[in-house]
C-alpha positions in Angstrom: -33.3 309.6 183.0 -33.5 305.9 183.8 -30.3 304.6 185.5 -29.6 301.2 184.0 -26.9 298.9 185.4 -25.4 295.8 183.7 -22.2 293.8 183.6 -19.5 295.2 181.3 -19.3 292.3 178.9 -20.0 292.9 175.2 -23.0 290.6 175.4 -24.5 292.4 178.4 -24.2 295.7 176.6 -25.9 294.3 173.5 -28.7 293.0 175.6 -29.2 296.4 177.3 -29.4 298.0 173.8 -32.0 295.4 172.7 -34.1 296.1 175.8 -33.8 299.8 175.6 -34.5 299.8 171.8 -38.0 298.6 172.8 -38.5 301.7 174.9 -37.4 304.4 172.4 -38.9 307.3 174.4 -37.1 306.4 177.6 -33.8 308.2 178.0 -31.3 306.1 179.9 -27.8 306.1 181.2 -25.9 302.8 181.4 -23.4 302.1 184.2 -21.5 298.9 184.1 -20.2 297.0 187.2 -18.1 293.9 187.4 -19.8 291.1 189.3 -18.0 288.6 191.6 -18.2 286.2 188.6 -16.4 288.7 186.4 -13.6 289.2 188.9 -13.1 285.6 190.1 -12.1 283.9 186.9 -10.5 280.9 188.7 -13.5 279.4 190.5 -15.1 276.7 188.4 -18.9 277.3 188.0 -19.4 273.6 188.7 -17.9 274.1 192.2 -21.1 275.3 193.7 -20.7 279.1 193.3 -23.3 281.2 195.1 -26.6 281.7 193.3 -25.8 285.5 192.9 -22.3 285.0 191.6 -23.1 287.1 188.5 -25.8 289.3 189.9 -25.1 290.4 193.5 -23.3 293.7 192.8 -25.9 294.8 190.2 -28.9 293.9 192.5 -27.2 295.7 195.4 -26.9 298.8 193.2 -30.6 298.8 192.6 -31.4 298.2 196.3 -29.1 301.0 197.3 -30.7 303.5 194.8 -27.6 303.7 192.6 -29.5 302.3 189.7 -33.2 302.1 188.8 -33.0 298.8 187.0 -30.5 296.0 186.4 -30.5 294.2 183.1 -29.3 290.6 183.5 -28.8 287.7 181.1 -31.1 284.9 182.0 -28.0 282.6 182.2 -26.6 284.7 185.0 -29.6 284.3 187.3 -29.9 281.5 189.8 -33.3 280.4 188.6 -31.9 279.7 185.2 -28.9 277.8 186.4 -30.8 275.7 188.9 -33.4 274.7 186.3 -31.1 273.1 183.8 
């Protein structure tokens, strides 16, 4: 069973389904975790938030073995935000 982690937003869950639909023979269990960006609704994104504002907790879960893979939206990753 593949342990998948993602943010709890509706869009994030849809994106997980889209990815996992491409792997129909892979059973998975989805766990959602709020990121700092989900919790801190007051900080403007234009104020220089950390690059991992929307991904730190998910990435940490993978590094700690609590998940096998994190499925992120490209918009939540620092490379995407810095290249705009």
